[in-house]
N, C-alpha and C positions, 0 to 999 in steps of 0.2 A: 504494500500500500504506500502511496505517495505520502511523504512526511507532512505535506501541507494539506492533505485531504482531511475532512472532518468526518466524525462518525455520528450516526443517529440511532436512537433506540425506538423500536416499534413493538407493538403487541398485536398479535393476530388471534382471532377466535377460530378454532378448528373444530369441525363436527365430523363424526364418523369414527373417532378413535374408540376402541373397545378394550384394549389391554396394553400392557407395557411394550409389547412388540410393536404396536402401532406408533407410540411416541418415539421409541428408539429408531424405528425406520425413518421417520420424518427428520429426526435430529441428524442421522447419518447422511441422508441424501442432501438435505438443505445445507448442512454444515460444510459440505464440499463445494458449494456454489461459490463462484468468484464474487468477492465483495461482502460475504457473510463472515463475520469475525466470531460471533458467539450466538448460540441458540440453545434455549432450554424450553422443552415442551412439558407442560404440566398436564398430566392425564385427568385428574379429578376436576380441574378448572376448565379443561378443554381450551387451553390457551398456550401460545408460544411467545416467549420474550426473545427478541433478536437485537443484536448490535450489528449495524450495517454501514457500508460506505454511504455517503450522502448522494445517492444516485436516485433520481426521481422515478426511474423506470424499474429499479431493482425490486421494489416491493411487488409490483405486478408480475414480474418473472417468478418470484418466490411463490406467490399465490397460485399461479398457473402450474408450477411444478408440484405443489402439494396436491392440487386437484388431479394431476396425472397419476399420483400415487394412490388415488382412490378416496380422497377426503375432500371436504369443502372447507374453504378458508376465506376469511374477510378481515378487514381492519376491525380491531376491537373498539367498540363504542361503549361509553358509560351506560350502565343499566344492566339488568340481568334477565335472562329468560329461564333461569333455573326453576322458578316456581311453576312455570308452564310445563317445563320438562318433567317435574315431579308429578304433576297432575296427569299429564299424558301417559307416562309410564304406569301410574297407578291404575288408570282406566284400562290399559292393555292387560296389566297383570290380573285385574279382577275378572275380565272377560275370559282370559286364558285359564285362570283357575277354575271358573265355573264350568268351562268345557272339559277340563282335565279331571275334575272330581269324579264323574261317572266312570271314566276310564280306570282311575285308581281303585274305585269300588269293585269294578269287575276284575281287577288284577289279583285280588285276594284268592281267586280260584286257581291261580298258578301254584299255590303253596299248600301242602298237605295240612299243616297246622291251622290254616285259616279257611280251609275249604268248606267248613260247615256254616260259615256266615251267609245269611240270606242275601241274595242279589236279585234285583228285578230281572226278569227274563230278557227284557229289551236291552239291558246293558250288556248282555252276553252275546248279542248278535254282532257278528263282524261288520256288517254293513252299517249298523248304528255307530259302532266305534269309529269306522272310517269317516262317517259324516261329521262326528265331533272333532276328530283329529285333523281333518283337512284344513279348516279355517285357522286352526292354531299353527299348523305347519307353514301355510302359504300366505296367510293374511297377517296374522300377528307376527309370524316369523319372517315376513318379507324383508325387513331391514337387515337381518342376518345374511340373507342371500345377496342383497344389494352390496353390502359392505364386503362380503367374501369375494364377490366377483371383481370389485374394484381392487382389492388387495392382490388377487391372482393376476390381474392385468398388469400390475406394477411389479410382478415377479417377487411378491412377498406373501407371507402367510401370517394370519393373526388368529385371535380367538374365534372370530366369526367363521373362519374356515373350518375349525374343529367342530363348532356347533353344527354347521351346515352338513358336514360330512357325516357326523354321527347320527343326527336326527333324520337326514334323508335316507341313509341306509336302513334305519329301523322302519321308517315310514314306507319306503318302496317295497321292502321285504314283506311287510304286513299287508300292503295293498295287493301285492302279487298273490299272497295266500288267500286274501278275501275274494279276489276275482276267481281264483281256482275253486274255492268252496261254493261260490254262487253258481258257477258253471256245473259243478258236480252235484250240487244239492246238499252238501254237508255244511255243518256250522260248528267248528271246533274252536272254542275261545282260547285254547292253549296255543294255537298256531299263530296268533297275531300278537304284536307288541306295539300297538298304537300308543299305549300309555307311556312307553319309553320316550318316543319322540316328543309327545305333548308335555310330559313331565320335565324333560330337559329344557325345553324352551321356557316353560313356566318358571323354573327355578333360576334360570339365567336372568329372566326379567325381574325376578325378586331381588337378585343381587344388584342389578342396575338401579332398581327403584330405591333400595336402601342406600346405595352409593350417592344417588342424586339427592336424596333426603338429607344425608350428612353434609353434602356440599351446600345445600340451601341453608341449613342451620348455621354453618360456619360463615356464610357470606352475609348473614343478617347484620353483623356489626358494620360492614361497609355500607350496606343499604341505609342503615340508621344514620351513619355519618353524613351521607349525601343529603339526607332529608333535613339536616340541621340548618342549611342555608335557606333563607326565605326567598320566595319568588318575586315579591315586590318590596320596594323600599321607599322611604320618604326623603327626597332630596331638597336641599335649600338652595334656591337660585338667588338671583339678585334681589335686593330689598327684603331679604328674609322671607320670601314667599315659598312655602312648602308645596311640593308637587310629588305625586305618586308615579313611580316609573318601575319598570322591570329591572331585576338585578343585572341582566345582560347589558343594559344600557349605562350602567355605572362606570365611571372612569377614575383612574388614580388622581387624587387631588380634590375630588368632589366632597362636598359637605353634606352629611346625612343626619337626619333627626331620628333619634332612638327613644321611643316612648317606653314607660315602665311595662314590663312583661314581654317586650319585643326581643327578637333574636338579633344579635349583632351580625350584619350580613357579610362583613369582610374584615380583614385586619386593618387597623388604623390607630388613631390616637384621639383622646378626648380634647375637644376644642373649647367647650363650655359645659358647665353643670357638674354635678357630683351625683354618684350613685353607687350602690352595691351591685356587683356583677357576678353571676354564677359561672365560674370557669371550671367546674368539676370535671367536665368531659375531657379536659386537657391536663389539669393539674392533679386531679384526684382529690382535691381539697373540698370538703363539703361546705366549709364556711365561705360565703361570698367575699370577693375582694373589693375593697373600697377603691373607687376610681375618681381621680380629680383631673384638672387640666393638664394636658400633655402626657398623661398616663397611657400606657399601651392597651389597646383593646384587641381581643382575639375573636375572629369570625366564628360563629356558632355558639358563643357564650350568650347568656340571657341577662338583659338589664332588669334588675329586680324592682327598684323603687323610685329612682329619680329620672328626670328628663335630661338627656345629654345630647350634645351634637358631637359628631366625630368627623375627622378628615380621613378619607380612604388612602392607605399607603400601599396595600397589596390586594390583588384580586386573583380569583381563579385558582389554578393549581399551585401557585406560589404562596398562598396563604397557609397558615399553620394547619387548618383543616384539610386543605388540598394536599399538603405534604403527608399528612397522616394517612389519607386514603391511598396515596401513591405508594408509600412505604408498605402499607398493609397488603396491597395487591402484588407488589414486587416480591415480598417475603413469601406469599403463598404461591407465586408463579415460578419461583426459583427452586433449585434442587440442592439437597445436601449430597455430599460425596457418596454416602452409602446408597442413595437413590440412583446415582449414575452407575454404580457397580451392579445393582439389581437390574437396571435397564440392559446392561451388556449381557447379562445372563438370559434375560427374557428374549432378546433379539435372536438367539439361536435355539430357544426353547421349543417354539412351535414346529419348526422343521424336524427337530429331534423327535417330537411326539408323533408326527406323521410317520416317520420311519419306524418308530417303536410299534405303532398300531399295525402297520403293514407286516412287520416281522411276527407279531402276535398271530395274525390271521394265517400267515404262511406256515408257521411252526405247528399250529393246531390242525390245519387242513391237510398238511402233507406228512406230518410226523407223529404228533401226540395222539391225534384222533382222526385218522384219514377218512375222508368221505363226509364228515359232519361239517358241511359248509356253514349251516345255520349257526351252530355253536361257535365256530371260529369267528364268524362275522360279529356275533354279539359280544364276544370277548374283546375283539378289536374296537368295537364301538365303546365299550366300557373304558378301555385304555385311553381312547381319544378324549372322552368326556372328563375323566378324573384328572387328566394331566393338564387341563387348561390352566394357563398361568395368570388367571384373573387376579387372584388374591396376591400373588407375588408382585404384580404391577401396582396394586393398591396399597401395599404394606407401608411404603415410605411416604408418598405424597399425601395420603389421607391423614396420617398422623401429623405431618408438618402443617397441613391445612387447618386441622382442628386445634393444634397446639398454638400456632401463631395467632389464631383468632381468639383463643382463650387468653393469651398473653396481652393482646390488644385491650381486652376488657379490663385488665389489671393495670393498664397504662404503660405497657412495655411494647416497643415497636422494634422488630427485627427487620433490617433493611433487606436481607436475603435469607432464604431458608438455610443456607450453608452455615450461617452463624449460630443457628440452633444447635447444630452438631458440634461446632468448635467451642462454644461456651462451656459445655459440660466437661471439657478437657482441661479447664483452667487450673493452674497450680497456685499462682500468685495474683492477688488483687492490689493494684496500686491506687491509692486514694488521694486526690488533691484535697487541700484543707478548706480554703476559702470558697464558700458557696456549695461545697460538696459535703464536708463534715459539719460545717458551720452554716449559719443563715446567709452569710455573704453580705450582710448589711451592718457593718461595724459602726460604732459611734465613738466620738472623741471623749476620752475620760480624763486625760491630764495634759496640761501644757506647761512645760518647764522652760524658762528662759534665764539667761545670765543677767539681764538687766531688769527683769521683772515686768517687761512690757509685753504681756501675754496678748493683749488685744491687737497690738501693732503686728506682732509676728503672725498671729492667726490670719489677719487681713491679707498680709503679703503671701502667705502660703496658700490661702484660698484662691487668690488671684492666679498664682502659679498653677494650681491644680484645676482651675476652671476649664471645662470643656474636655477634661480627661475622663475616660469611662471606667477607670478602676474603682472598685468599691471604696477603697481608702480615700481616694481623691474626692468622691462624692460625699463621704462622711465629713471631710474637712470643710468643704464648701457649705454643706448643710449646717454645720456647727457655727460657722461665721454668720450665716443668715439668721440663725436662731438668736444670736447675740446682737442682732441689729446692725451688723457691720456692712458697709458698702463694699461689695466685691468688684473690683475693676477687672477689665480684660488685660491679660499680659501682652507685652509687646511681642514677645516670642516665647514659645513653649515647645519643649521636646520631651516626649515620654520614652524612656529607655527600658525595654522589657526586662522585668526581673530586678531592676535596680532602683529607678525613681524618676524624678522629673527635674529638668533644668529649664529655668525660665528667666525672663527679665521683666521686673515690675518696678515702676517709679524709679527707673534708672538704677535699680539694684539687681545684681545677679543673684538669683535664688536657686539653691539646690535643696531638694527634699527627697529622702529615700532611705535605703538600707545602710547598714554599717559598711557593707562591701562597697557601696556607692561612694561613701565618704572617704574610705581608704583609697579607692581608685582616684578620687579627686584630691587626695593628699590633704584632707581636712582632719585635724586632731579631734579625737572624741574623749580625751582624758577627763575633761571638766565634767562631762555628763555620764561617765562610765558607771559609777556606783548607783545613781538613781535609775539609770536605764536597766541595770541588772535586776534591781528590785522590782521594777515594773514588769519585766519579762517573767520573773518568777511568779508573778500574780496572773500569768497567762495573757498579758496584754502585748499587743504589737507596738514596737517603738520605732518611730521614724525620726531620723536626725535631720536637722535643718542647718543650712549654712547661708550666711549673708555676706556677699562680696568677698568670698574666700575665707571667711572666719566662722567658727562654730557659733550658731545663734540660739540653739535650744533643741528641745525634743518634744515630740507630740505623741501621746500614747492613745491607742485605739483598742477597743474590745469587740471581738466578733464572737458571739455566744454560740455554743454547741447546739445543734438541733436536738430536740428532746428525743427524737427517734434514733439518733446515731449510735449510742451505746448498745441498744438492743440489736441494731442492724449489724454491728461489728461482731457481737456474740453469735449471731446467726451465720455470718460468713465463716467464722472459725469452726463452727459445728459442721460446716460443709467440707472441712479438711482443706481449706485454702489458707495460704499465708497472707496476712493482711499487713500492708505497708503504707505509711503516710508519706507522701512526697509534697513538699511545699517550698515556695520561695521565701517564706517567712523566716525570722530569726530562730536559731536553734532553741533558745529557752522558751520562747512563746510556743513553738511547735511541740516541744516536749510536754509543756503544761496542757495543751489541748489534747495531745495524744494520750496522756495519762487519764484525763477525764473520759475519753472515748473508749479506753481499754486497748489501745494499740501500743505495742512495745517496740516495733521496728519503725524508725523515723529517719527520713532524709530531709534535712532542712537547708535553706538558702540555696535552693535548686533553681537555676535558670532553665528556660525551655529546652535548650540543647542538653542540659544535664539530665533532664527527665528522659529524653530520648536515649541518651547514653546508658542510663540505668536499665531501660527496657531492653536495649540490645545486649547488655551484659548478662541479664537474667536469661534471655533467650539463648545465648551462647552456652549457658550452663544447662541447657535442656529444659528450662522452665517454659510453661505456656502462660503468657502474661495478659491480664486484663487491666486496662487503665480507665479510671473513672474520673471525669473532670467536667468543668463547666465553662472555663475561660478560654480566651484567645490563646493565652500562653500554654494551654493544655493541648491544643490542636495537634502539634507535631507528635506528641507522645501518644495521643489517641490514635493517630494514623499508623504509628510504628508498632503498637501493641498487636498481639494476636487478635484481641477483641477490644475495641474502644467503646466505652459506654458514656454517653453524655446525659447529664441530668437536665430536667425540664426547664430550669430557670437559667440555663447557660446561654452563651453567645451562639449566634447562628453558625459561625465558622467551626465551633466545637461540635455542633450537631451534624454538620456536613462531614466532618472528619471521622465521626464515630460510626460504628457498625450497628449499635443498639442505642435507641433513644428512650429514656424514661420521660414520660409525659408529666411527671410530678417531681418534686424535689426531695422526696423521702428516699433515703439511702437504702431502706429495706427493699426497694425495687431491684437492687443488684442481686440480693439473695433470692428474691422471687424469680428473677430471670435465670439464675443458675439452676434452681430447683426445677423450674419449668423445662429448661433444656435437658436436664438429666431424666426427668420423667418422660419427656417426649421421645428421647433416644431409647429409653427402656421400653416404651410402648412400641417403637419401631421394631426392636429386636423380638419382642413378643409376637408382633404381626408376622415377621419373617418365619418364626418357629411355627405359627399356626399354618402359614401358607405352605411351607415345605413338609410339615408333618403329614398333612393329608396325602400329598403325593408319595412320600416315602413309604407310608403304610398301605396306601390303597392301590398303587400301581401294581405291585406284586399280586395282590388279591384279585385285581381285575384280570391280569395276565393268566392266573391259574383258574379263572372261571368261577371264583367264589363271590363275585360282585356283579349283579345284574346292571345293565346300562342305566336304568332309572335310579338305582341306588347310587351309582357313580355320579349321575347328574346332581342328585341331592347332596352328596358329599362335596362335590365341587362348589355348589352354591353355598353350602355351609362354611366352606373355607373363606369365601368372600364375605359372607355375613359375619363370621368371627372377626375378620380383620377390621371391617367397618365398625362393628359394635365395640371392639376393643379401642379403636381410635376415638370413638365418641365418648369414651370414659374420661378423656382429657378435658372435655367440656365442663365437667363438674369437679375436676381435680383441684385440690388445695395446694398452693405453692408454699405454704408455711412449713418450715422444717423444725 
């Protein structure tokens, strides 16, 4: 690819996939096309996520190629047809079951132990069974034939091929025997096996219906998120004249009126008024947040009691709500590595099954029981049916689908499904202090100066820090305003990451920052060393100030520990993870906070590059590292770690760099995410055991003739049902350890 070319991400909706062999086939063929860099096909969602060259014609060629493989494809549009799919499958299943039940009733005459059960004479008539089985085979079962034909045309084989082969063999054999009996005048119910073909189609439909139902339940969260945005809004034009327009006509910079009880339609900021706003869908906090002028508003939150106006800053997919939906869909549409491994197995599974069934028929026909073609045929049919890899293909993506949906409800967003697998392997959790362990909103507690001019020093420092986004800077400015001081704008100001701020105010050169910053600037700290040490022992952060190259004083700030932090640390330790605090703060302050939190391993006075170096060092030792942070200075470490976790109150750049986003500020979400990851992976392994257990136990029984085809069909369906039902357990799982 040309270095100057750009890439695009697209999503396609694919219909006609029935098993893992289908998705693996599409990935293999489309992945080889020129211009396609990545493709991940999600079977339960019926969707493909692709990374392509920015070629306007490429998407059309991909869709055309997918259709040549025997599937239908189109650009994915918001909205879902899953409810319609569930209803349609449910109706087909009901009709198929009603037509099959008389055949099953008649089937009991095949076995000695149940031969005494009363059966209506009509049900025993071969022509009546033929009349019931035909619509099941060719009307309700028509999609199987259609999909099997498309698969064979593309030189591939999928589950539909197995279903069609097995049911058609049973149906045609029974049809032949029925015609023969009608011609000869006999009626032997033992000679026909219409219940086999009808039962297989019915139980396969049952598995598909259960799968679609599980998908529908898991997608409800996304549907609910989409419904949070209102359809119409009240915009304020010139002369404060309100006007109702649709949300689609709103532009960035527009001023909107939000009445009590109304939903905030987009991200923005308060321009006038005060109100309590319910942001629980994002933050997880049940207590409404007080909003005043210039405070941030999140689209989808609810204005509780006051009338406010807002200026729109973000619309559509770039809003917090839009990003949540996007991350949720990407997480469910991507694959864990274990899923790709299963797909590689499934890709060769169907052809192997066909060969195995053919061998079964040949061995019984020509060697074990020569001349008994009927017995050999039905043994081969049983092998075909029991070996269908439906459950194998559902094992991983269904658990990922349900697990990430359940995590979303708990305020945990995985950017991709693979991070669910990676998080459960974490050995070390690195935690930033400010905003992660603590509230991130410190306040000024002490101002110490050499000359006793506290007000003057605070005014100069506030001017130097004005416009800086760091929580300490905001606290200093806030304290100056609280004391009624006039805070000027600095002539020049430069923030040095991890060190401090250098500025010019009233023709004075101001430095404010850490001890390392002062030493780097050759400022003596001896005069304030003792009082600074005492303040740090109290758990306060001490910033040193210099005026025109001379030490001018110190200012102490206190950022209190979140009440939930100690419990969250205990939970992380119970998960057998090593918990380490990394912070740019002074060592004494860091140790004091760590002691209150219950953390023993502390790295203090760490610059952004130091945090990255620590991550790399631990990784070289064979550790799998998770980094948890919220600030711009945490972004490099978040990106470098095996798993980056950003807390909800953090900076946008931190959220972009992270692999997992917590929608709230509670550190307990990290433990929840790890527990969820481990439970989901355990669930996947259980699913794989269920899927393989049926095949390993049943294929030999089918080969030896101990399993009738209808029993094999039931066992195959039960394997899929077991997988889907087991995955659905995650929906009610508790993440508390």
